[in-house]
PyMOL Python script that loads the backbone (N, CA, C, O; Angstrom):
from pymol import cmd

cmd.read_pdbstr("""\
ATOM      1  N   UNK A   1      -5.709   1.833 -16.663  1.00  0.00           N
ATOM      2  CA  UNK A   1      -5.352   2.389 -17.948  1.00  0.00           C
ATOM      3  C   UNK A   1      -4.039   1.756 -18.391  1.00  0.00           C
ATOM      4  O   UNK A   1      -3.111   1.585 -17.599  1.00  0.00           O
ATOM      5  N   UNK A   2      -3.984   1.421 -19.643  1.00  0.00           N
ATOM      6  CA  UNK A   2      -2.760   0.867 -20.229  1.00  0.00           C
ATOM      7  C   UNK A   2      -2.253   1.856 -21.266  1.00  0.00           C
ATOM      8  O   UNK A   2      -2.996   2.318 -22.133  1.00  0.00           O
ATOM      9  N   UNK A   3      -0.968   2.166 -21.152  1.00  0.00           N
ATOM     10  CA  UNK A   3      -0.324   3.079 -22.085  1.00  0.00           C
ATOM     11  C   UNK A   3       0.924   2.391 -22.602  1.00  0.00           C
ATOM     12  O   UNK A   3       1.834   2.069 -21.838  1.00  0.00           O
ATOM     13  N   UNK A   4       0.959   2.172 -23.894  1.00  0.00           N
ATOM     14  CA  UNK A   4       2.112   1.510 -24.487  1.00  0.00           C
ATOM     15  C   UNK A   4       3.060   2.566 -25.052  1.00  0.00           C
ATOM     16  O   UNK A   4       2.659   3.445 -25.816  1.00  0.00           O
ATOM     17  N   UNK A   5       4.335   2.451 -24.653  1.00  0.00           N
ATOM     18  CA  UNK A   5       5.353   3.379 -25.124  1.00  0.00           C
ATOM     19  C   UNK A   5       6.511   2.604 -25.720  1.00  0.00           C
ATOM     20  O   UNK A   5       6.854   1.522 -25.244  1.00  0.00           O
ATOM     21  N   UNK A   6       7.114   3.159 -26.767  1.00  0.00           N
ATOM     22  CA  UNK A   6       8.336   2.536 -27.265  1.00  0.00           C
ATOM     23  C   UNK A   6       9.490   3.025 -26.384  1.00  0.00           C
ATOM     24  O   UNK A   6       9.294   3.891 -25.531  1.00  0.00           O
ATOM     25  N   UNK A   7      10.663   2.488 -26.584  1.00  0.00           N
ATOM     26  CA  UNK A   7      11.808   2.811 -25.722  1.00  0.00           C
ATOM     27  C   UNK A   7      12.151   4.302 -25.720  1.00  0.00           C
ATOM     28  O   UNK A   7      12.447   4.874 -24.672  1.00  0.00           O
ATOM     29  N   UNK A   8      12.110   4.920 -26.886  1.00  0.00           N
ATOM     30  CA  UNK A   8      12.425   6.345 -26.975  1.00  0.00           C
ATOM     31  C   UNK A   8      11.395   7.176 -26.210  1.00  0.00           C
ATOM     32  O   UNK A   8      11.761   8.079 -25.458  1.00  0.00           O
ATOM     33  N   UNK A   9      10.122   6.878 -26.398  1.00  0.00           N
ATOM     34  CA  UNK A   9       9.070   7.592 -25.690  1.00  0.00           C
ATOM     35  C   UNK A   9       9.217   7.431 -24.174  1.00  0.00           C
ATOM     36  O   UNK A   9       9.036   8.390 -23.423  1.00  0.00           O
ATOM     37  N   UNK A  10       9.545   6.225 -23.734  1.00  0.00           N
ATOM     38  CA  UNK A  10       9.732   5.960 -22.315  1.00  0.00           C
ATOM     39  C   UNK A  10      10.887   6.778 -21.751  1.00  0.00           C
ATOM     40  O   UNK A  10      10.763   7.372 -20.680  1.00  0.00           O
ATOM     41  N   UNK A  11      11.992   6.811 -22.455  1.00  0.00           N
ATOM     42  CA  UNK A  11      13.153   7.572 -21.983  1.00  0.00           C
ATOM     43  C   UNK A  11      12.860   9.068 -21.925  1.00  0.00           C
ATOM     44  O   UNK A  11      13.262   9.745 -20.978  1.00  0.00           O
ATOM     45  N   UNK A  12      12.165   9.581 -22.927  1.00  0.00           N
ATOM     46  CA  UNK A  12      11.815  11.006 -22.937  1.00  0.00           C
ATOM     47  C   UNK A  12      10.877  11.318 -21.778  1.00  0.00           C
ATOM     48  O   UNK A  12      11.049  12.334 -21.105  1.00  0.00           O
ATOM     49  N   UNK A  13       9.902  10.472 -21.538  1.00  0.00           N
ATOM     50  CA  UNK A  13       8.980  10.680 -20.433  1.00  0.00           C
ATOM     51  C   UNK A  13       9.713  10.667 -19.094  1.00  0.00           C
ATOM     52  O   UNK A  13       9.430  11.490 -18.224  1.00  0.00           O
ATOM     53  N   UNK A  14      10.646   9.746 -18.926  1.00  0.00           N
ATOM     54  CA  UNK A  14      11.423   9.683 -17.687  1.00  0.00           C
ATOM     55  C   UNK A  14      12.268  10.940 -17.493  1.00  0.00           C
ATOM     56  O   UNK A  14      12.366  11.456 -16.380  1.00  0.00           O
ATOM     57  N   UNK A  15      12.875  11.430 -18.567  1.00  0.00           N
ATOM     58  CA  UNK A  15      13.683  12.654 -18.485  1.00  0.00           C
ATOM     59  C   UNK A  15      12.798  13.845 -18.099  1.00  0.00           C
ATOM     60  O   UNK A  15      13.192  14.672 -17.278  1.00  0.00           O
ATOM     61  N   UNK A  16      11.621  13.927 -18.685  1.00  0.00           N
ATOM     62  CA  UNK A  16      10.713  15.025 -18.360  1.00  0.00           C
ATOM     63  C   UNK A  16      10.274  14.976 -16.900  1.00  0.00           C
ATOM     64  O   UNK A  16      10.225  16.008 -16.231  1.00  0.00           O
ATOM     65  N   UNK A  17       9.958  13.791 -16.408  1.00  0.00           N
ATOM     66  CA  UNK A  17       9.546  13.648 -15.012  1.00  0.00           C
ATOM     67  C   UNK A  17      10.699  13.991 -14.076  1.00  0.00           C
ATOM     68  O   UNK A  17      10.507  14.706 -13.092  1.00  0.00           O
ATOM     69  N   UNK A  18      11.891  13.486 -14.374  1.00  0.00           N
ATOM     70  CA  UNK A  18      13.063  13.799 -13.547  1.00  0.00           C
ATOM     71  C   UNK A  18      13.325  15.305 -13.528  1.00  0.00           C
ATOM     72  O   UNK A  18      13.655  15.870 -12.484  1.00  0.00           O
ATOM     73  N   UNK A  19      13.180  15.941 -14.668  1.00  0.00           N
ATOM     74  CA  UNK A  19      13.400  17.382 -14.760  1.00  0.00           C
ATOM     75  C   UNK A  19      12.406  18.136 -13.878  1.00  0.00           C
ATOM     76  O   UNK A  19      12.783  19.064 -13.162  1.00  0.00           O
ATOM     77  N   UNK A  20      11.158  17.741 -13.932  1.00  0.00           N
ATOM     78  CA  UNK A  20      10.133  18.418 -13.113  1.00  0.00           C
ATOM     79  C   UNK A  20      10.389  18.192 -11.624  1.00  0.00           C
ATOM     80  O   UNK A  20      10.227  19.111 -10.822  1.00  0.00           O
ATOM     81  N   UNK A  21      10.787  16.981 -11.252  1.00  0.00           N
ATOM     82  CA  UNK A  21      11.122  16.704  -9.850  1.00  0.00           C
ATOM     83  C   UNK A  21      12.241  17.632  -9.401  1.00  0.00           C
ATOM     84  O   UNK A  21      12.177  18.209  -8.315  1.00  0.00           O
ATOM     85  N   UNK A  22      13.256  17.776 -10.227  1.00  0.00           N
ATOM     86  CA  UNK A  22      14.382  18.653  -9.887  1.00  0.00           C
ATOM     87  C   UNK A  22      13.973  20.120  -9.805  1.00  0.00           C
ATOM     88  O   UNK A  22      14.524  20.873  -9.002  1.00  0.00           O
ATOM     89  N   UNK A  23      13.021  20.525 -10.623  1.00  0.00           N
ATOM     90  CA  UNK A  23      12.536  21.904 -10.577  1.00  0.00           C
ATOM     91  C   UNK A  23      11.723  22.164  -9.312  1.00  0.00           C
ATOM     92  O   UNK A  23      11.709  23.281  -8.795  1.00  0.00           O
ATOM     93  N   UNK A  24      11.055  21.138  -8.823  1.00  0.00           N
ATOM     94  CA  UNK A  24      10.219  21.312  -7.642  1.00  0.00           C
ATOM     95  C   UNK A  24      11.039  21.514  -6.366  1.00  0.00           C
ATOM     96  O   UNK A  24      10.597  22.221  -5.461  1.00  0.00           O
ATOM     97  N   UNK A  25      12.220  20.907  -6.279  1.00  0.00           N
ATOM     98  CA  UNK A  25      13.022  21.012  -5.056  1.00  0.00           C
ATOM     99  C   UNK A  25      13.248  22.458  -4.618  1.00  0.00           C
ATOM    100  O   UNK A  25      12.902  22.801  -3.488  1.00  0.00           O
ATOM    101  N   UNK A  26      13.815  23.321  -5.465  1.00  0.00           N
ATOM    102  CA  UNK A  26      14.021  24.703  -5.025  1.00  0.00           C
ATOM    103  C   UNK A  26      12.710  25.461  -4.825  1.00  0.00           C
ATOM    104  O   UNK A  26      12.620  26.334  -3.961  1.00  0.00           O
ATOM    105  N   UNK A  27      11.707  25.131  -5.612  1.00  0.00           N
ATOM    106  CA  UNK A  27      10.422  25.813  -5.471  1.00  0.00           C
ATOM    107  C   UNK A  27       9.807  25.492  -4.104  1.00  0.00           C
ATOM    108  O   UNK A  27       9.238  26.370  -3.455  1.00  0.00           O
ATOM    109  N   UNK A  28       9.922  24.247  -3.675  1.00  0.00           N
ATOM    110  CA  UNK A  28       9.413  23.849  -2.360  1.00  0.00           C
ATOM    111  C   UNK A  28      10.171  24.587  -1.259  1.00  0.00           C
ATOM    112  O   UNK A  28       9.566  25.071  -0.302  1.00  0.00           O
ATOM    113  N   UNK A  29      11.485  24.672  -1.395  1.00  0.00           N
ATOM    114  CA  UNK A  29      12.296  25.354  -0.376  1.00  0.00           C
ATOM    115  C   UNK A  29      11.988  26.848  -0.292  1.00  0.00           C
ATOM    116  O   UNK A  29      12.029  27.426   0.794  1.00  0.00           O
ATOM    117  N   UNK A  30      11.681  27.475  -1.420  1.00  0.00           N
ATOM    118  CA  UNK A  30      11.481  28.930  -1.450  1.00  0.00           C
ATOM    119  C   UNK A  30      10.107  29.384  -0.987  1.00  0.00           C
ATOM    120  O   UNK A  30       9.957  30.508  -0.509  1.00  0.00           O
ATOM    121  N   UNK A  31       9.107  28.530  -1.123  1.00  0.00           N
ATOM    122  CA  UNK A  31       7.746  29.000  -0.831  1.00  0.00           C
ATOM    123  C   UNK A  31       7.507  29.150   0.669  1.00  0.00           C
ATOM    124  O   UNK A  31       7.962  28.340   1.477  1.00  0.00           O
ATOM    125  N   UNK A  32       6.783  30.203   1.013  1.00  0.00           N
ATOM    126  CA  UNK A  32       6.423  30.456   2.401  1.00  0.00           C
ATOM    127  C   UNK A  32       4.990  30.033   2.707  1.00  0.00           C
ATOM    128  O   UNK A  32       4.596  29.978   3.872  1.00  0.00           O
ATOM    129  N   UNK A  33       4.219  29.738   1.683  1.00  0.00           N
ATOM    130  CA  UNK A  33       2.810  29.375   1.864  1.00  0.00           C
ATOM    131  C   UNK A  33       2.697  27.878   2.168  1.00  0.00           C
ATOM    132  O   UNK A  33       2.998  27.047   1.311  1.00  0.00           O
ATOM    133  N   UNK A  34       2.265  27.536   3.380  1.00  0.00           N
ATOM    134  CA  UNK A  34       2.202  26.115   3.762  1.00  0.00           C
ATOM    135  C   UNK A  34       1.311  25.269   2.846  1.00  0.00           C
ATOM    136  O   UNK A  34       1.668  24.141   2.509  1.00  0.00           O
ATOM    137  N   UNK A  35       0.174  25.797   2.448  1.00  0.00           N
ATOM    138  CA  UNK A  35      -0.723  25.029   1.581  1.00  0.00           C
ATOM    139  C   UNK A  35      -0.090  24.774   0.215  1.00  0.00           C
ATOM    140  O   UNK A  35      -0.191  23.678  -0.335  1.00  0.00           O
ATOM    141  N   UNK A  36       0.554  25.791  -0.313  1.00  0.00           N
ATOM    142  CA  UNK A  36       1.223  25.640  -1.617  1.00  0.00           C
ATOM    143  C   UNK A  36       2.393  24.659  -1.504  1.00  0.00           C
ATOM    144  O   UNK A  36       2.616  23.857  -2.411  1.00  0.00           O
ATOM    145  N   UNK A  37       3.139  24.718  -0.396  1.00  0.00           N
ATOM    146  CA  UNK A  37       4.251  23.791  -0.174  1.00  0.00           C
ATOM    147  C   UNK A  37       3.734  22.351  -0.151  1.00  0.00           C
ATOM    148  O   UNK A  37       4.341  21.467  -0.755  1.00  0.00           O
ATOM    149  N   UNK A  38       2.623  22.112   0.538  1.00  0.00           N
ATOM    150  CA  UNK A  38       2.035  20.765   0.588  1.00  0.00           C
ATOM    151  C   UNK A  38       1.623  20.306  -0.809  1.00  0.00           C
ATOM    152  O   UNK A  38       1.827  19.150  -1.179  1.00  0.00           O
ATOM    153  N   UNK A  39       1.046  21.218  -1.571  1.00  0.00           N
ATOM    154  CA  UNK A  39       0.642  20.914  -2.940  1.00  0.00           C
ATOM    155  C   UNK A  39       1.861  20.495  -3.781  1.00  0.00           C
ATOM    156  O   UNK A  39       1.814  19.504  -4.510  1.00  0.00           O
ATOM    157  N   UNK A  40       2.945  21.265  -3.664  1.00  0.00           N
ATOM    158  CA  UNK A  40       4.162  20.949  -4.427  1.00  0.00           C
ATOM    159  C   UNK A  40       4.783  19.632  -3.963  1.00  0.00           C
ATOM    160  O   UNK A  40       5.240  18.836  -4.783  1.00  0.00           O
ATOM    161  N   UNK A  41       4.799  19.405  -2.662  1.00  0.00           N
ATOM    162  CA  UNK A  41       5.360  18.163  -2.127  1.00  0.00           C
ATOM    163  C   UNK A  41       4.548  16.958  -2.580  1.00  0.00           C
ATOM    164  O   UNK A  41       5.109  15.908  -2.894  1.00  0.00           O
ATOM    165  N   UNK A  42       3.218  17.110  -2.612  1.00  0.00           N
ATOM    166  CA  UNK A  42       2.366  16.027  -3.101  1.00  0.00           C
ATOM    167  C   UNK A  42       2.667  15.724  -4.565  1.00  0.00           C
ATOM    168  O   UNK A  42       2.795  14.562  -4.951  1.00  0.00           O
ATOM    169  N   UNK A  43       2.778  16.767  -5.371  1.00  0.00           N
ATOM    170  CA  UNK A  43       3.106  16.576  -6.785  1.00  0.00           C
ATOM    171  C   UNK A  43       4.448  15.870  -6.946  1.00  0.00           C
ATOM    172  O   UNK A  43       4.596  14.981  -7.783  1.00  0.00           O
ATOM    173  N   UNK A  44       5.420  16.275  -6.137  1.00  0.00           N
ATOM    174  CA  UNK A  44       6.742  15.667  -6.210  1.00  0.00           C
ATOM    175  C   UNK A  44       6.676  14.174  -5.867  1.00  0.00           C
ATOM    176  O   UNK A  44       7.312  13.356  -6.532  1.00  0.00           O
ATOM    177  N   UNK A  45       5.919  13.825  -4.846  1.00  0.00           N
ATOM    178  CA  UNK A  45       5.788  12.417  -4.463  1.00  0.00           C
ATOM    179  C   UNK A  45       5.087  11.610  -5.556  1.00  0.00           C
ATOM    180  O   UNK A  45       5.481  10.478  -5.836  1.00  0.00           O
ATOM    181  N   UNK A  46       4.058  12.178  -6.169  1.00  0.00           N
ATOM    182  CA  UNK A  46       3.361  11.502  -7.263  1.00  0.00           C
ATOM    183  C   UNK A  46       4.317  11.268  -8.433  1.00  0.00           C
ATOM    184  O   UNK A  46       4.339  10.185  -9.018  1.00  0.00           O
ATOM    185  N   UNK A  47       5.100  12.281  -8.766  1.00  0.00           N
ATOM    186  CA  UNK A  47       6.053  12.152  -9.873  1.00  0.00           C
ATOM    187  C   UNK A  47       7.128  11.108  -9.559  1.00  0.00           C
ATOM    188  O   UNK A  47       7.520  10.340 -10.437  1.00  0.00           O
ATOM    189  N   UNK A  48       7.603  11.079  -8.314  1.00  0.00           N
ATOM    190  CA  UNK A  48       8.587  10.056  -7.928  1.00  0.00           C
ATOM    191  C   UNK A  48       7.992   8.663  -8.045  1.00  0.00           C
ATOM    192  O   UNK A  48       8.666   7.733  -8.488  1.00  0.00           O
ATOM    193  N   UNK A  49       6.735   8.513  -7.652  1.00  0.00           N
ATOM    194  CA  UNK A  49       6.059   7.226  -7.789  1.00  0.00           C
ATOM    195  C   UNK A  49       5.920   6.802  -9.244  1.00  0.00           C
ATOM    196  O   UNK A  49       6.130   5.638  -9.587  1.00  0.00           O
ATOM    197  N   UNK A  50       5.564   7.754 -10.090  1.00  0.00           N
ATOM    198  CA  UNK A  50       5.465   7.461 -11.528  1.00  0.00           C
ATOM    199  C   UNK A  50       6.822   7.033 -12.086  1.00  0.00           C
ATOM    200  O   UNK A  50       6.917   6.074 -12.853  1.00  0.00           O
ATOM    201  N   UNK A  51       7.852   7.747 -11.695  1.00  0.00           N
ATOM    202  CA  UNK A  51       9.188   7.425 -12.175  1.00  0.00           C
ATOM    203  C   UNK A  51       9.599   6.029 -11.730  1.00  0.00           C
ATOM    204  O   UNK A  51      10.190   5.279 -12.506  1.00  0.00           O
ATOM    205  N   UNK A  52       9.289   5.677 -10.486  1.00  0.00           N
ATOM    206  CA  UNK A  52       9.585   4.327  -9.997  1.00  0.00           C
ATOM    207  C   UNK A  52       8.856   3.272 -10.819  1.00  0.00           C
ATOM    208  O   UNK A  52       9.419   2.222 -11.131  1.00  0.00           O
ATOM    209  N   UNK A  53       7.609   3.550 -11.168  1.00  0.00           N
ATOM    210  CA  UNK A  53       6.823   2.588 -11.953  1.00  0.00           C
ATOM    211  C   UNK A  53       7.314   2.479 -13.390  1.00  0.00           C
ATOM    212  O   UNK A  53       7.140   1.443 -14.031  1.00  0.00           O
ATOM    213  N   UNK A  54       7.925   3.540 -13.896  1.00  0.00           N
ATOM    214  CA  UNK A  54       8.441   3.529 -15.267  1.00  0.00           C
ATOM    215  C   UNK A  54       9.832   2.906 -15.370  1.00  0.00           C
ATOM    216  O   UNK A  54      10.294   2.577 -16.462  1.00  0.00           O
ATOM    217  N   UNK A  55      10.484   2.751 -14.240  1.00  0.00           N
ATOM    218  CA  UNK A  55      11.829   2.193 -14.212  1.00  0.00           C
ATOM    219  C   UNK A  55      11.737   0.727 -13.804  1.00  0.00           C
ATOM    220  O   UNK A  55      11.515   0.419 -12.633  1.00  0.00           O
ATOM    221  N   UNK A  56      11.907  -0.171 -14.761  1.00  0.00           N
ATOM    222  CA  UNK A  56      11.758  -1.595 -14.427  1.00  0.00           C
ATOM    223  C   UNK A  56      12.856  -2.051 -13.459  1.00  0.00           C
ATOM    224  O   UNK A  56      13.999  -1.597 -13.516  1.00  0.00           O
ATOM    225  N   UNK A  57      12.465  -2.952 -12.586  1.00  0.00           N
ATOM    226  CA  UNK A  57      13.413  -3.541 -11.641  1.00  0.00           C
ATOM    227  C   UNK A  57      14.301  -4.511 -12.413  1.00  0.00           C
ATOM    228  O   UNK A  57      13.811  -5.311 -13.210  1.00  0.00           O
ATOM    229  N   UNK A  58      15.593  -4.437 -12.175  1.00  0.00           N
ATOM    230  CA  UNK A  58      16.533  -5.343 -12.848  1.00  0.00           C
ATOM    231  C   UNK A  58      16.245  -6.776 -12.397  1.00  0.00           C
ATOM    232  O   UNK A  58      16.120  -7.061 -11.206  1.00  0.00           O
ATOM    233  N   UNK A  59      16.148  -7.637 -13.352  1.00  0.00           N
ATOM    234  CA  UNK A  59      15.922  -9.050 -13.032  1.00  0.00           C
ATOM    235  C   UNK A  59      17.245  -9.798 -13.094  1.00  0.00           C
ATOM    236  O   UNK A  59      18.149  -9.451 -13.854  1.00  0.00           O
ATOM    237  N   UNK A  60      17.326 -10.827 -12.276  1.00  0.00           N
ATOM    238  CA  UNK A  60      18.571 -11.592 -12.232  1.00  0.00           C
ATOM    239  C   UNK A  60      18.483 -12.829 -13.090  1.00  0.00           C
ATOM    240  O   UNK A  60      19.445 -13.593 -13.170  1.00  0.00           O
TER     241      UNK A  60
END
""", "prot")
cmd.dss("prot")
cmd.show_as("cartoon", "prot")
cmd.util.cbc("prot")
cmd.orient("prot")
């Protein structure tokens, strides 16, 4: 799938993903349900991967 975003859209998407990642940290720490914790951790890893893909590597 190809999704074209302008610079503003890209920055907003990155901020939203970063915000959700930050929200997941305390939620993961607070939950006592192992299955739910795994679900949240998986989501967090997927979001981190997306964020990495949205952040271009600096070229020299």
